[in-house]
C-alpha positions as CSV (number, residue, x, y, z in Angstrom):
1,X,-78.9,8.0,83.1
2,X,-80.9,10.9,82.1
3,X,-79.7,13.5,79.8
4,X,-81.6,16.9,78.8
5,X,-79.3,19.0,76.4
6,X,-81.4,21.9,74.7
7,X,-80.2,23.4,71.2
8,X,-77.9,26.2,71.2
9,X,-79.8,29.6,72.2
10,X,-78.4,33.0,71.7
11,X,-80.6,35.9,73.0
12,X,-78.1,39.1,72.0
13,X,-79.7,41.5,69.9
14,X,-77.4,43.6,68.0
15,X,-77.8,47.3,68.0
16,X,-77.8,47.6,64.7
17,X,-80.5,45.1,64.1
18,X,-82.6,47.5,66.7
19,X,-81.8,50.5,64.4
20,X,-82.4,48.5,61.1
21,X,-85.6,47.4,62.4
22,X,-86.6,50.9,63.4
23,X,-85.5,52.6,60.1
24,X,-87.1,49.5,58.0
25,X,-87.8,51.9,54.9
26,X,-84.2,53.6,54.5
27,X,-81.7,52.1,51.9
28,X,-79.2,50.7,54.6
29,X,-81.5,48.6,56.4
30,X,-81.2,44.9,55.8
31,X,-84.6,44.3,57.5
32,X,-86.2,46.3,54.8
33,X,-84.1,44.5,52.3
34,X,-85.3,41.1,53.9
35,X,-88.8,42.3,53.7
36,X,-88.7,43.3,50.2
37,X,-89.1,47.0,51.0
38,X,-85.4,47.8,49.7
39,X,-84.1,45.7,46.5
40,X,-80.6,44.3,47.0
41,X,-79.4,46.9,44.4
42,X,-80.3,49.8,46.2
43,X,-78.8,48.7,49.8
44,X,-76.0,50.8,50.7
45,X,-73.6,50.9,53.8
46,X,-75.4,52.6,56.9
47,X,-74.6,56.4,57.6
48,X,-71.6,57.4,60.4
49,X,-74.9,58.2,62.8
50,X,-75.8,54.6,63.0
51,X,-72.5,53.9,64.8
52,X,-72.4,56.5,67.3
53,X,-76.1,55.5,68.2
54,X,-75.1,51.7,68.9
55,X,-72.9,53.2,71.5
56,X,-76.0,53.8,73.4
57,X,-78.2,51.4,72.1
58,X,-75.5,48.4,73.3
59,X,-76.0,48.7,77.3
60,X,-79.9,48.2,77.0
61,X,-79.2,45.0,74.7
62,X,-76.7,43.7,77.0
63,X,-79.4,44.0,79.7
64,X,-82.1,42.2,77.8
65,X,-79.6,39.5,76.7
66,X,-78.9,39.0,80.8
67,X,-82.6,38.7,81.6
68,X,-83.5,36.5,78.9
69,X,-80.3,34.3,79.7
70,X,-81.7,34.2,83.2
71,X,-85.4,33.5,81.9
72,X,-84.3,31.0,79.5
73,X,-81.1,29.8,80.2
74,X,-79.4,26.4,78.1
75,X,-80.6,23.0,79.6
76,X,-77.4,20.9,80.1
77,X,-78.7,18.4,82.7
78,X,-76.9,14.9,83.3
79,X,-77.7,12.3,86.0
80,X,-75.8,9.2,86.1
81,X,-76.8,6.1,87.9
82,X,-74.9,4.0,89.7
83,X,-75.4,0.8,87.3
84,X,-74.7,3.3,84.4
85,X,-70.9,2.5,84.8
86,X,-71.2,-1.1,85.3
87,X,-70.4,-1.7,81.6
88,X,-70.1,2.1,80.5
89,X,-68.6,1.2,77.2
90,X,-72.0,-0.5,76.3
91,X,-74.1,2.0,77.9
92,X,-72.7,4.9,76.1
93,X,-72.8,3.1,72.7
94,X,-76.4,3.4,72.7
95,X,-75.7,7.1,72.5
96,X,-73.1,7.5,70.2
97,X,-74.2,4.9,67.7
98,X,-77.7,7.1,66.5
99,X,-75.5,10.4,66.9
100,X,-73.0,9.0,64.4
101,X,-75.6,7.9,62.0
102,X,-77.2,11.3,62.1
103,X,-73.9,13.0,61.4
104,X,-73.4,10.8,58.5
105,X,-76.6,11.7,56.8
106,X,-76.6,15.6,57.7
107,X,-72.6,16.5,57.5
108,X,-71.7,19.4,55.1
109,X,-68.1,18.9,55.5
110,X,-65.0,16.5,55.6
111,X,-62.1,16.9,57.5
112,X,-58.7,15.7,56.5
113,X,-57.9,12.0,56.7
114,X,-54.3,10.4,57.1
115,X,-53.9,8.2,54.2
116,X,-52.8,5.0,56.7
117,X,-56.5,5.2,57.9
118,X,-57.8,4.4,54.9
119,X,-58.1,1.6,52.2
120,X,-55.6,2.1,49.5
121,X,-58.3,2.8,46.9
122,X,-59.3,6.0,49.0
123,X,-56.3,7.3,49.6
124,X,-55.2,10.9,48.3
125,X,-51.9,10.3,46.6
126,X,-48.4,11.6,46.3
127,X,-49.8,15.3,45.0
128,X,-52.2,15.8,47.7
129,X,-49.5,14.4,50.8
130,X,-46.8,17.0,49.2
131,X,-49.1,19.9,50.4
132,X,-50.7,18.0,53.5
133,X,-48.4,20.4,56.2
134,X,-48.4,23.5,53.9
135,X,-51.1,26.0,55.2
136,X,-51.0,28.2,52.4
137,X,-52.4,25.4,50.0
138,X,-53.8,23.2,52.0
139,X,-57.4,24.6,51.5
140,X,-56.6,24.7,47.5
141,X,-55.5,21.0,48.0
142,X,-58.6,19.9,49.9
143,X,-60.8,21.4,47.2
144,X,-59.2,19.4,44.5
145,X,-59.2,16.1,46.2
146,X,-62.1,14.4,45.1
147,X,-61.7,11.3,48.0
148,X,-61.6,13.9,50.6
149,X,-65.6,13.2,51.4
150,X,-65.3,9.3,50.5
151,X,-62.3,9.0,53.0
152,X,-64.6,10.7,56.0
153,X,-67.7,8.8,55.1
154,X,-65.7,5.2,55.3
155,X,-64.1,6.3,58.7
156,X,-67.9,7.1,59.7
157,X,-69.3,3.7,58.5
158,X,-66.4,1.8,60.4
159,X,-67.5,3.8,63.4
160,X,-71.1,3.5,63.0
161,X,-70.3,-0.6,62.3
162,X,-68.0,-1.0,65.4
163,X,-70.7,0.5,67.9
164,X,-73.4,-1.5,66.2
165,X,-71.3,-4.3,67.0
166,X,-71.1,-3.0,70.7
167,X,-74.9,-3.0,71.5
168,X,-75.6,-6.3,69.8
169,X,-75.8,-9.2,72.4
170,X,-73.3,-11.9,70.9
171,X,-71.6,-10.2,67.7
172,X,-69.4,-12.7,68.0
173,X,-71.4,-15.9,67.9
174,X,-70.9,-16.4,64.2
175,X,-67.3,-17.4,64.5
176,X,-68.3,-20.5,67.2
177,X,-69.9,-23.6,65.7
178,X,-71.6,-25.9,68.2
179,X,-72.9,-28.8,66.3
180,X,-70.5,-31.2,67.0
181,X,-71.0,-30.6,70.9
182,X,-74.5,-32.2,70.6
183,X,-76.1,-32.0,74.1
184,X,-73.1,-32.5,76.5
185,X,-72.0,-29.4,78.3
186,X,-68.6,-28.6,79.2
187,X,-68.0,-30.6,82.3
188,X,-69.3,-33.7,80.9
189,X,-66.8,-36.5,79.9
190,X,-65.9,-36.4,76.5
191,X,-67.0,-33.0,75.6
192,X,-65.9,-31.6,72.2
193,X,-65.6,-27.9,72.1
194,X,-67.0,-25.9,69.4
195,X,-65.0,-25.4,66.0
196,X,-63.9,-21.5,66.3
197,X,-63.0,-19.6,63.1
198,X,-60.0,-18.0,64.5
199,X,-59.2,-16.1,61.3
200,X,-62.7,-14.7,61.1
201,X,-62.6,-13.9,64.9
202,X,-59.4,-11.8,65.1
203,X,-60.1,-9.9,61.4
204,X,-63.7,-9.0,63.1
205,X,-61.6,-8.1,66.4
206,X,-58.8,-6.2,64.8
207,X,-61.7,-4.1,62.6
208,X,-63.8,-3.2,65.8
209,X,-60.4,-2.2,67.4
210,X,-58.9,0.0,64.4
211,X,-62.6,1.8,64.4
212,X,-62.5,2.6,67.9
213,X,-59.1,4.0,67.2
214,X,-60.5,5.8,64.5
215,X,-63.3,7.2,66.5
216,X,-60.8,8.4,69.3
217,X,-58.3,10.0,66.3
218,X,-61.2,11.8,64.7
219,X,-63.1,12.8,68.2
220,X,-62.7,16.8,67.4
221,X,-63.7,16.4,63.9
222,X,-67.4,15.0,65.1
223,X,-69.3,17.8,64.3
224,X,-71.3,19.2,61.6
């Protein structure tokens, strides 16, 4: 597998930006304000003639954008080898895991997480659930919910844990005790199989399945 993805590229140059750079000394130029030529308190809206001029400059900006898009296009190249799909869930885990870790470190917001998807101590409570489906108050309701970010962090931690288990060679070996097996092999006479911690193994697999369920449910919220 080979994946080459460039960062976001935008070659659009606004006609207003062109005029503001040309007339940088004016009190309506954001360019002048950014460069310290004009103080913030002296900034005013641009005059009407600027809007008229942009109609003539816009076609030039469109041509420039087309040329730059052709010369320097975004890179989106993905090559899949035949063996990548032999164990596709294992292969993708090596890509998804570091991305989840980076998202958790650099996230600047949190989506709404349903109460049934988190432990009881992280649930929002009756107050927030009452307004959850009301678009008029949901934004205020989310701001007042101090557990909002903790719920999202918990969900991300569960996803990260599950994919960490996926990339390990044998994450379930700790639930098997081979001490009583000795040197005998399964096909030997009087072979005694390993002791299995079924409660621990089942809990481990249940947690992993739930984490993958959360990954699918909140897949469209995996952005920063």
